[in-house]
Backbone as JSON Lines, residues from 0, in Angstrom:
{"i":0,"aa":"M","n":[324.07,255.93,-46.11],"ca":[323.38,256.63,-45.03],"c":[324.41,257.27,-44.1]}
{"i":1,"aa":"N","n":[324.15,258.48,-43.69],"ca":[325.04,259.21,-42.79],"c":[324.83,258.72,-41.36]}
{"i":2,"aa":"K","n":[325.92,258.3,-40.69],"ca":[325.78,257.81,-39.32],"c":[325.71,258.94,-38.3]}
{"i":3,"aa":"F","n":[326.07,260.15,-38.72],"ca":[326.08,261.29,-37.81],"c":[324.68,261.89,-37.7]}
{"i":4,"aa":"K","n":[324.25,262.22,-36.48],"ca":[322.93,262.79,-36.25],"c":[322.99,264.27,-35.9]}
{"i":5,"aa":"A","n":[324.19,264.84,-35.96],"ca":[324.37,266.26,-35.69],"c":[325.57,266.76,-36.47]}
{"i":6,"aa":"I","n":[325.53,268.03,-36.82],"ca":[326.59,268.64,-37.61],"c":[327.28,269.73,-36.79]}
{"i":7,"aa":"V","n":[328.6,269.65,-36.74],"ca":[329.42,270.71,-36.17],"c":[329.91,271.53,-37.34]}
{"i":8,"aa":"M","n":[329.57,272.8,-37.37],"ca":[329.88,273.64,-38.53],"c":[331.36,274.01,-38.62]}
{"i":9,"aa":"K","n":[331.97,274.4,-37.51],"ca":[333.38,274.82,-37.47],"c":[334.05,274.18,-36.26]}
{"i":10,"aa":"N","n":[335.36,274.0,-36.34],"ca":[336.1,273.33,-35.27],"c":[335.98,273.99,-33.91]}
{"i":11,"aa":"K","n":[335.83,275.32,-33.86],"ca":[335.77,275.99,-32.56],"c":[334.36,276.06,-31.97]}
{"i":12,"aa":"D","n":[333.36,275.51,-32.68],"ca":[331.98,275.52,-32.17],"c":[331.86,274.72,-30.87]}
{"i":13,"aa":"N","n":[330.97,275.17,-29.99],"ca":[330.68,274.4,-28.78],"c":[329.27,273.82,-28.81]}
{"i":14,"aa":"V","n":[328.59,273.96,-29.94],"ca":[327.28,273.33,-30.16],"c":[327.27,272.69,-31.55]}
{"i":15,"aa":"A","n":[326.39,271.71,-31.71],"ca":[326.16,271.07,-33.0],"c":[324.67,271.17,-33.29]}
{"i":16,"aa":"T","n":[324.29,271.08,-34.55],"ca":[322.89,271.11,-34.96],"c":[322.44,269.69,-35.28]}
{"i":17,"aa":"V","n":[321.34,269.25,-34.64],"ca":[320.87,267.89,-34.9],"c":[320.13,267.83,-36.24]}
{"i":18,"aa":"T","n":[320.34,266.73,-36.96],"ca":[319.78,266.57,-38.3],"c":[318.52,265.71,-38.31]}
{"i":19,"aa":"E","n":[318.07,265.32,-37.13],"ca":[316.81,264.6,-36.95],"c":[316.43,264.71,-35.48]}
{"i":20,"aa":"D","n":[315.18,264.43,-35.16],"ca":[314.77,264.44,-33.75],"c":[315.63,263.43,-32.99]}
{"i":21,"aa":"V","n":[316.08,263.81,-31.8],"ca":[316.91,262.93,-30.97],"c":[316.23,262.82,-29.61]}
{"i":22,"aa":"E","n":[316.05,261.6,-29.16],"ca":[315.37,261.36,-27.89],"c":[316.35,261.44,-26.71]}
{"i":23,"aa":"A","n":[315.83,261.84,-25.56],"ca":[316.62,261.88,-24.33],"c":[317.19,260.5,-24.05]}
{"i":24,"aa":"G","n":[318.42,260.46,-23.59],"ca":[319.06,259.19,-23.27],"c":[319.76,258.53,-24.44]}
{"i":25,"aa":"S","n":[319.64,259.13,-25.62],"ca":[320.29,258.57,-26.81],"c":[321.77,258.9,-26.81]}
{"i":26,"aa":"D","n":[322.55,258.03,-27.44],"ca":[323.94,258.32,-27.74],"c":[324.02,258.59,-29.23]}
{"i":27,"aa":"I","n":[324.61,259.72,-29.6],"ca":[324.72,260.07,-31.01],"c":[326.18,260.27,-31.37]}
{"i":28,"aa":"A","n":[326.5,259.98,-32.63],"ca":[327.85,260.21,-33.14],"c":[327.88,261.56,-33.83]}
{"i":29,"aa":"I","n":[328.95,262.3,-33.58],"ca":[329.17,263.57,-34.28],"c":[330.62,263.6,-34.76]}
{"i":30,"aa":"N","n":[330.86,264.34,-35.8],"ca":[332.2,264.5,-36.35],"c":[332.75,265.83,-35.86]}
{"i":31,"aa":"V","n":[333.8,265.77,-35.05],"ca":[334.43,266.98,-34.53],"c":[335.88,266.99,-35.03]}
{"i":32,"aa":"D","n":[336.15,267.87,-35.97],"ca":[337.5,268.03,-36.52],"c":[338.04,266.71,-37.06]}
{"i":33,"aa":"G","n":[337.19,265.97,-37.78],"ca":[337.59,264.72,-38.4],"c":[337.58,263.51,-37.49]}
{"i":34,"aa":"E","n":[337.22,263.71,-36.24],"ca":[337.18,262.62,-35.27],"c":[335.73,262.33,-34.89]}
{"i":35,"aa":"T","n":[335.36,261.05,-34.85],"ca":[334.01,260.68,-34.43],"c":[333.96,260.69,-32.91]}
{"i":36,"aa":"V","n":[333.01,261.46,-32.37],"ca":[332.81,261.59,-30.94],"c":[331.39,261.13,-30.62]}
{"i":37,"aa":"T","n":[331.24,260.34,-29.56],"ca":[329.92,259.91,-29.11],"c":[329.46,260.86,-28.01]}
{"i":38,"aa":"L","n":[328.25,261.35,-28.16],"ca":[327.68,262.31,-27.22],"c":[326.4,261.73,-26.63]}
{"i":39,"aa":"H","n":[326.28,261.72,-25.31],"ca":[325.07,261.25,-24.64],"c":[324.1,262.43,-24.5]}
{"i":40,"aa":"V","n":[322.94,262.31,-25.11],"ca":[321.95,263.4,-25.14],"c":[321.07,263.31,-23.88]}
{"i":41,"aa":"T","n":[320.98,264.42,-23.14],"ca":[320.28,264.4,-21.85],"c":[318.8,264.75,-21.93]}
{"i":42,"aa":"N","n":[318.38,265.47,-22.98],"ca":[316.95,265.75,-23.15],"c":[316.6,265.7,-24.63]}
{"i":43,"aa":"R","n":[315.32,265.55,-24.91],"ca":[314.87,265.46,-26.3],"c":[315.26,266.73,-27.04]}
{"i":44,"aa":"I","n":[315.77,266.55,-28.26],"ca":[316.18,267.69,-29.07],"c":[315.49,267.59,-30.43]}
{"i":45,"aa":"P","n":[314.66,268.57,-30.77],"ca":[313.98,268.54,-32.06],"c":[314.94,268.81,-33.23]}
{"i":46,"aa":"F","n":[314.59,268.29,-34.38],"ca":[315.34,268.52,-35.62],"c":[315.67,270.0,-35.77]}
{"i":47,"aa":"G","n":[316.91,270.29,-36.11],"ca":[317.33,271.66,-36.38],"c":[317.76,272.45,-35.16]}
{"i":48,"aa":"H","n":[317.55,271.9,-33.97],"ca":[317.97,272.59,-32.75],"c":[319.42,272.23,-32.43]}
{"i":49,"aa":"K","n":[319.97,272.9,-31.43],"ca":[321.37,272.71,-31.06],"c":[321.52,271.81,-29.85]}
{"i":50,"aa":"V","n":[322.67,271.13,-29.81],"ca":[323.07,270.33,-28.65],"c":[324.48,270.79,-28.26]}
{"i":51,"aa":"A","n":[324.71,270.93,-26.97],"ca":[326.04,271.31,-26.5],"c":[326.98,270.13,-26.7]}
{"i":52,"aa":"I","n":[328.15,270.38,-27.27],"ca":[329.11,269.29,-27.48],"c":[330.17,269.26,-26.39]}
{"i":53,"aa":"K","n":[330.12,270.24,-25.49],"ca":[330.98,270.26,-24.31],"c":[330.27,271.11,-23.27]}
{"i":54,"aa":"A","n":[330.74,271.05,-22.04],"ca":[330.14,271.87,-20.98],"c":[330.33,273.34,-21.31]}
{"i":55,"aa":"I","n":[329.27,274.12,-21.09],"ca":[329.29,275.56,-21.33],"c":[328.82,276.24,-20.04]}
{"i":56,"aa":"A","n":[329.64,277.1,-19.5],"ca":[329.31,277.77,-18.24],"c":[328.35,278.93,-18.48]}
{"i":57,"aa":"K","n":[327.57,279.25,-17.45],"ca":[326.7,280.42,-17.5],"c":[327.53,281.64,-17.92]}
{"i":58,"aa":"D","n":[326.98,282.45,-18.81],"ca":[327.6,283.66,-19.36],"c":[328.7,283.38,-20.39]}
{"i":59,"aa":"E","n":[328.97,282.11,-20.67],"ca":[329.94,281.77,-21.71],"c":[329.29,281.94,-23.09]}
{"i":60,"aa":"K","n":[330.1,282.25,-24.08],"ca":[329.6,282.44,-25.44],"c":[329.19,281.11,-26.06]}
{"i":61,"aa":"I","n":[328.08,281.14,-26.81],"ca":[327.65,280.01,-27.61],"c":[328.23,280.23,-29.01]}
{"i":62,"aa":"I","n":[328.99,279.26,-29.49],"ca":[329.66,279.42,-30.77],"c":[329.14,278.4,-31.77]}
{"i":63,"aa":"K","n":[328.64,278.92,-32.9],"ca":[328.15,278.1,-34.02],"c":[328.61,278.8,-35.29]}
{"i":64,"aa":"Y","n":[328.92,278.05,-36.3],"ca":[329.49,278.6,-37.55],"c":[330.82,279.29,-37.29]}
{"i":65,"aa":"G","n":[331.46,278.99,-36.16],"ca":[332.7,279.67,-35.8],"c":[332.49,281.07,-35.28]}
{"i":66,"aa":"E","n":[331.24,281.45,-35.05],"ca":[330.89,282.81,-34.61],"c":[330.06,282.75,-33.33]}
{"i":67,"aa":"V","n":[330.12,283.8,-32.55],"ca":[329.3,283.91,-31.34],"c":[327.87,284.18,-31.77]}
{"i":68,"aa":"I","n":[326.94,283.32,-31.33],"ca":[325.52,283.51,-31.65],"c":[324.68,283.81,-30.42]}
{"i":69,"aa":"G","n":[325.28,283.66,-29.23],"ca":[324.52,283.9,-28.01],"c":[325.39,283.7,-26.79]}
{"i":70,"aa":"M","n":[324.74,283.83,-25.63],"ca":[325.39,283.63,-24.35],"c":[324.53,282.67,-23.53]}
{"i":71,"aa":"A","n":[325.19,281.8,-22.79],"ca":[324.48,280.86,-21.92],"c":[323.86,281.61,-20.75]}
{"i":72,"aa":"T","n":[322.59,281.36,-20.48],"ca":[321.91,281.99,-19.34],"c":[321.97,281.11,-18.1]}
{"i":73,"aa":"T","n":[322.49,279.89,-18.26],"ca":[322.65,278.93,-17.18],"c":[323.79,277.99,-17.57]}
{"i":74,"aa":"D","n":[324.3,277.22,-16.63],"ca":[325.29,276.21,-17.0],"c":[324.61,275.18,-17.9]}
{"i":75,"aa":"I","n":[325.31,274.76,-18.93],"ca":[324.8,273.79,-19.9],"c":[325.78,272.63,-19.94]}
{"i":76,"aa":"T","n":[325.27,271.41,-19.78],"ca":[326.14,270.24,-19.82],"c":[326.27,269.71,-21.24]}
{"i":77,"aa":"A","n":[327.36,269.0,-21.5],"ca":[327.53,268.34,-22.8],"c":[326.34,267.41,-23.01]}
{"i":78,"aa":"G","n":[325.74,267.46,-24.2],"ca":[324.59,266.62,-24.52],"c":[323.26,267.27,-24.23]}
{"i":79,"aa":"Q","n":[323.26,268.47,-23.69],"ca":[322.01,269.16,-23.33],"c":[321.49,269.97,-24.5]}
{"i":80,"aa":"H","n":[320.15,269.99,-24.65],"ca":[319.47,270.82,-25.63],"c":[319.86,272.27,-25.36]}
{"i":81,"aa":"T","n":[320.28,272.96,-26.4],"ca":[320.75,274.35,-26.27],"c":[319.9,275.21,-27.2]}
{"i":82,"aa":"H","n":[319.01,276.0,-26.6],"ca":[318.04,276.77,-27.37],"c":[317.62,277.99,-26.54]}
{"i":83,"aa":"V","n":[316.51,278.6,-26.87],"ca":[316.08,279.84,-26.23],"c":[315.83,279.71,-24.73]}
{"i":84,"aa":"H","n":[315.66,278.5,-24.22],"ca":[315.42,278.31,-22.79],"c":[316.71,278.43,-21.96]}
{"i":85,"aa":"N","n":[317.87,278.34,-22.61],"ca":[319.11,278.45,-21.85],"c":[320.2,279.29,-22.53]}
{"i":86,"aa":"I","n":[319.81,280.01,-23.58],"ca":[320.72,280.99,-24.19],"c":[319.95,282.26,-24.54]}
{"i":87,"aa":"V","n":[320.7,283.34,-24.64],"ca":[320.14,284.6,-25.13],"c":[320.94,284.95,-26.38]}
{"i":88,"aa":"G","n":[320.23,285.31,-27.43],"ca":[320.89,285.67,-28.67],"c":[321.63,286.98,-28.54]}
{"i":89,"aa":"C","n":[322.73,287.11,-29.28],"ca":[323.48,288.37,-29.2],"c":[323.87,288.88,-30.58]}
{"i":90,"aa":"R","n":[323.35,288.3,-31.63],"ca":[323.65,288.82,-32.97],"c":[323.11,290.23,-33.07]}
{"i":91,"aa":"G","n":[323.98,291.13,-33.46],"ca":[323.58,292.53,-33.57],"c":[323.58,293.27,-32.25]}
{"i":92,"aa":"R","n":[324.0,292.6,-31.17],"ca":[324.03,293.22,-29.84],"c":[325.49,293.35,-29.39]}
{"i":93,"aa":"G","n":[326.09,294.48,-29.64],"ca":[327.47,294.7,-29.25],"c":[327.73,294.58,-27.78]}
{"i":94,"aa":"D","n":[326.68,294.79,-26.95],"ca":[326.86,294.74,-25.5],"c":[327.17,293.33,-25.01]}
{"i":95,"aa":"L","n":[326.67,292.29,-25.69],"ca":[326.93,290.92,-25.24],"c":[328.14,290.31,-25.92]}
{"i":96,"aa":"V","n":[328.4,290.67,-27.15],"ca":[329.51,290.06,-27.89],"c":[330.85,290.4,-27.25]}
{"i":97,"aa":"S","n":[330.97,291.55,-26.68],"ca":[332.26,291.98,-26.13],"c":[332.59,291.32,-24.79]}
{"i":98,"aa":"K","n":[331.63,290.62,-24.18],"ca":[331.9,289.99,-22.88],"c":[332.91,288.87,-23.0]}
């Protein structure tokens, strides 16, 4: 059985994808560059959604798969659910990627 409840796709990612529903207040283990890191989850995160693995400032790029997938619309704390409520997608939008 896999002890990790979230996957970090690339070393430079600042979010991970949860592999099962995670309840608020849970501590989950993630593998970051070969090191096991414990992350305290601050709100419920549904399967397949993202969790911030470090603090992300408003207007900072959201990086998944080693690529920019969006921009933070508010400050996001490590362990916070990261989805459409606090990011704006920028795939195919040259105006946001260049920031």
